[in-house]
C-alpha positions, 0 to 999 in steps of 0.5 A, spaced: 500 500 500 502 506 498 499 513 500 502 519 497 498 526 498 499 533 497 496 539 501 497 546 498 497 550 504 498 557 500 499 558 493 507 557 494 507 552 500 505 545 499 506 539 504 506 532 501 506 526 506 507 519 504 506 512 507 509 506 504 507 499 507 509 492 504 508 485 507 511 479 503 511 472 505 517 468 502 515 461 501 522 459 502 522 457 510 515 461 511 519 467 512 515 474 512 517 481 511 514 487 513 516 494 511 514 501 513 516 508 510 513 514 512 515 521 509 514 528 509 516 533 503 515 540 503 515 544 497 516 552 497 516 556 491 520 562 492 519 566 485 516 564 478 522 559 476 525 558 483 523 552 488 526 549 495 524 543 497 526 539 503 524 531 505 525 527 511 522 520 513 524 513 515 524 506 514 522 501 519 523 493 517 522 487 520 524 480 518 521 473 521 525 467 518 519 463 520 523 459 525 522 464 531 528 469 529 526 476 528 531 481 525 528 489 526 532 494 522 531 502 521 533 508 518 532 515 517 533 520 511 533 527 510 535 531 504 534 539 501 535 542 495 533 547 490 531 548 483 531 554 478 527 553 471 529 557 465 
């Protein structure tokens, strides 16, 4: 399941929350994997041809090998950038 929406707060400012949820069943060894990736992107248009964006989020995973052993993982990211269209 993937949700990706956009909310314009003003004419120049937009919020873009995202959520990915993935569950897989792996036939070999009856393993299962669960992955959740939330994120938020903010886009600000400074002028007609210039915009600034920042995005932050995380990734949280759980892997069960079917024999009672579970491996959890997590990670975070953030990036910023700007663009100029001519």
